[in-house]
N, C-alpha and C positions, 0 to 999 in steps of 0.2 A: 044796182048802182051802175050808172053809165060809164063808158070808157074814160071820158074826160074827168069825171069825179074820181075815178079810181087812180088816174094819173096824178091828180092833185093830191090825193091822199098819200100816195107814195112819195111825192115831193115834200109834203109836209112832215111825214115821218122821218125822212132823211134829214130835213132841216132841224127837226127837234133833236135827233140824235147828235148831230154836229154841234148844235148849240149847248146841249147838256155836257158834252165832252169839253167844250170851250169853257163853260162856267166852272166845271170841276177843276180844270187845269189852272185857270186864273185864281180860283179860290186857294189852291195849293200854293201857287206863286205868292199870293198875298200873305198867307200865313208864314211862309218861309222868310219873306222879306221882313215881316213884322218881328219875327223871332231874331233875325240877324241884326236888325237895327236897334233893338231894345237895349238901352243903357250905353249907347255909343254916340259919339259926336257932340258937337256944340249946338247952340241954339239955331244956327243957320242950317245945320244938317237936319235937325229935327223939323224945322219949317219946310225944308225941301221934301223930307219924307212925308210930312202931313199933306203937302200938295199932291204928291204921287198917290197917297192913299185915297184922297178925295177923287182924284181922276179915275182910279181903279173902281171905286164905289159907284161913280156915275156910269162908267161903262158896264159894270155888272147890273146896275139897275135897268139900263137900256136893254141888255140881253135878256134879263128876267121878264121885262115887259113884252119883248118879242116872243119869248117862250110861252107866255100866257096867251098871246094872240094865236099862236100855232095850236096850242091845246084847245082853245075855243073853236078854231076852225075844224079841228078833228072831231070835236063834239058835234058841231053842226052837220058834219058829214054823217056821223052815226045816227043823227036824228032826222036825216033827210032834208035838212034846211040849208045846206051849203049852196053858195052861189047866188043867194038872194040878198038884196040890200036890206039892212036892218032898219033903215029910215023910211024908204018908200015902198019896199017890198018887191021892186022890179028885179029882174034877173041881171046880175052883174056880168058884163061882157067877158067872154073867155080870155080875151087878150089881157084884160086887167088882172084876172085871176092867175094867168100864167106869169105875169110880172110880179104880182103880190098875192100869193096863194091864200094868205090869211086875211085878205081884204074883206071888210064888212059893209062897205058903202060902194054904190055905183059911182061912176065918174061925176055925174051931175050933183049928187048929194055931197060927195067929198068936196067938190069945188064950192058948193054953197056953204058948207061948214067952214071952209077956209076963209071965205069972204067975210063971214060974221065972227071969225076968230075962234072957232072950236077946233 
């Protein structure tokens, strides 16, 4: 494994650890809030709580998606496939990987996908 890939692996492992801690903390906060609010308040309180729950669920879903992307990047590192575009097979520039270590597409393919709505 080259130095750059080793550096990215360390960055991905640190990001995974931080994200897992965040998800665990938010999960505990969500459970505590749900227990505290059960059986209290009127319909406007319940509606407000429902909105907060939906927001928290959406944030957790985004974090879970990022965690999956990090896990997949770590898997590609272990398989020796890290840093190559999954669409065209070209090497993803180091600058892009430094900015987004879990990136799976080169800049050109990402731009092309965004133009067609993917």
